[in-house]
N, C-alpha and C positions, 0 to 999 in steps of 0.2 A: 217360292222360298228365296230370301234375299241372304247372301253370306258374305261377309268381310273376309278377305285373305290379306295378310300383312307380314311382310319380311323385308328387311333392309339389302337383302343380297339379291341380285337381278335374276341369276339363275335358279336360285331356291324360291323365289317368288313364282317364276315361271312354271316350274315345276309343281308347286303347291295349287296354284290355279288350275292347271292341266289336270291334276288327279282329282279335284273337287268337280270339274266339268264331267270327268269320265264316271266319277261315281254318283254323281246327280246331275244328270243332263238337262233337268227342267230348272234347275236352280240359276237365279240371276247372281253372278258372282263380281263384285266389284274388288280389285286388286290394288294394294297400295305398297310402296317401299318407304313410306313416311308415316309415322304415327299421327302426325297432325293432320294430315289429309284424310285418313280413315276416320279420325274422331269427327272432323267436320261432316263427312259423308254420313256418319250415323246419327249426327244431330238432326238431318234433314230426312232420313230414309229408315223406316222400322226395319231391322235386321234381326232375323232369327237365330243366325249363329256367326262367330267370328273364330277364325283360326289365326292364331297370332304366335309369331317367333317370339321366344322370350328375351333371348340375348341380342338386343339391337341397340344402335348407337342412338343417343338422345333418349325419348322416353323407352323405356323396357316394355316388354310385352306384358308384364304385371302391372305396371302403373298403367298401361293403357287400358287393360281389362277393367281395372277400378273405375276409370273414367267412363267407359262404355257402359258399366253396370249401374253407374249413377244416372245415365241417359236413359237405360232400359234395362230395370232389373231383371227382365226375364230373357236377356239375350243369353245364349248358349255360348259359353267361351271354351274353345279347345285349344290349348297350348301345343305349339310344334317347336320341338327343340333337339339339340344332340346332346343335351345335358340332362342326367337323372336328378341332380341335386335340386331342382326347383319343384320336384313333386310335391314336397310339402307345403309350400308356398300355394301351390295349385288347388291343394286339398282345403287349406284353410280359407281360401276365398270361394270355395264351393264351385270350382270349375266344373264344366261338364264332361271335359275329357283331356288327355295327355297323350300325344303322339311322339313317339322317339323317331327323329329321322333316321334314314331316309323314309321321305313321305311316299306312300304308295294310294292307289285309289281304293284297295281293299281296307287299309286302315282308316281313310276317311269315310268309306261306307260303314264300317263297324261304329264309329262314333256317331254318325248321323242317324244310325238306327236305335242309338240308346241316348237321345238327348235328355239332359237334366229337365228341360222344360220342352217336351213334346210339340211339335209343330204340326197342327191340322191344317193342311193345306185347302186351297179353294175348290178343290175338286174339279179342276180343269180336265176337260175330257181329252182323251187321246184323239187326235185328228188323222183319219185313215183315207188314204187316197188308193182308189182301185183303177180308176180310169187313167189309161197309159200305163206306166210301170207302177207296180204296187209300192207304197212307202206308207211310214207311220211317223208322225210328228208330235213332239211334246213342245208346245209353244211354236217358236219357229224353227226349232232343230230337229232333223231327222233323228230317230231312234236308232242307236247303234247296239246291235246283239253281238256276242262272241261268236256265235255260229250262224251262218247264212241259212241254215235250215231252220233255226228259230224264227226268223223272220217269215219263211215260207209257211212254218206251222201257222203263224198268227194270220196270214193271208189265207190259208186253207179254210180257218175257222170262220174267217169273215165271208168267204165266198158261200160257206154253208149257212149263212144268214140267221145265224143264232141257234140252229140245230145242234143239239148234242151229238158229238163224234165219238166212237169208240176208238181206243187205242190201236186196235188192229186196223181200222180203216185209215187212219192218218199214216200208220207205218205202211201200208200197203201203197199209198199214194206218194209219200216222201221217199221211200227206200225201196222202189219197185223191184230193181234187178240186184239188191244187196243180199249178202249172205243172211240167211234166216237167223243165225246164232248172234249176229251182230246186231240186228235190227231193233232189238228191244234195249240194247245198251245204248245205242244212238238216240233212240227215241227219249230215254230217261234223260240224258244229258241235255238234248235239246229243249225238252220240256221244263227242265230246270233252269236253263239259261232265260228261256222266255218268261217265266215267273219272275226270276231274280229281276230282270231289266225292267219289267213293268211294275214291279214294286219299288223300284229305285226311283221312278219318275212319278209314284204317287197313283198308279193305275192298276194296283193288285187287284181290285174289284172287277176289273174288266173280264177275268178268267173266271168261269164256273167249273168245278170239278166234281165228279161223282165217281163212285167205284167203277174202274175201267172206261171211264169217259170224260170228255173234256168239250167245253164250248166257250161261247162269250156272251155276255150281256150286252145287247145291242144299244140299251139305254145309256151305257157308260162311253160310247164313243160317238164322234161325229164323222160320217163317212158319207162319200159321194155316192157309192153303190146303194147304200140303205135309202137314201134321199130319192135316188132315181127310183128304187121299188115302191116308194110311197108317192110317186108322181110329183114330188117337188121341184119347182123350178130350177132351183140351184143343182140338183142333180141331174136333171135333164139337160141343162145348158153344159155341165160339165163333161158330158160324154162326147169324145170326139174320134170314135170308130175304134178305140183300143181299151182292153180291159186286162190288167194284170198280164202284161204281154211277155214277161219274163218266165211265166210258169205254164208249160204245155197243157196240164190238166185244166187250166182256167178256160180251154177253149169251148168246152160244153156251155158253161155260162154265158160266155161272149155270144155263142150262137143263139142263145135265149134271147139275149139283149138285142141283137140285131133283128 
């Protein structure tokens, strides 16, 4: 997903770009402090969304939006401003959204989840690395979770090789010595974080949920461990003697690999 961010104030532009990256890690964001540069970029690149400051020197955000829509009628325009009086103009030109500053990742995420012209992304698979330290990547960027346990939960589901895992099984592994009353509360918060982050990068269908169980769809991810299990050369060559080295529970699987 390609997104344009435009604001003629340097700090405001940096904040906007950062918030978009945090809300949509898989997005390709092009940030501009001049409307002319943004328009030139949009004329050569098909962009699905544009976050535009309204009150700018030179061409205003409203005027820029009209030019962008001439080039791409289905571009989603989201205005960012510190002034509420422009809301009517935004409605009249059928903007997708209107964000009052200060900009936050939560406000960005809300607008991207409810676009006027929904974006169907190309279905790029999550890339999962198990050999060495566990990590997950959306494109070239590591996936960032709010809770480290959300990343560990994903790692455990990968380690289970597509098998459905009961909630109690995951709880017992991830919170072995924790107070029993708190375990379920922690589990729910971590699961929510995992699902939310995967949804934000277009990989929500990786997770399979049933009553009291959770698992992953192996077909929705590219994974060195899965490739190793299938005897693929790339998986065999990727193994260098280490497997999810940050997680002690992974030692059993590592022993099997060895």
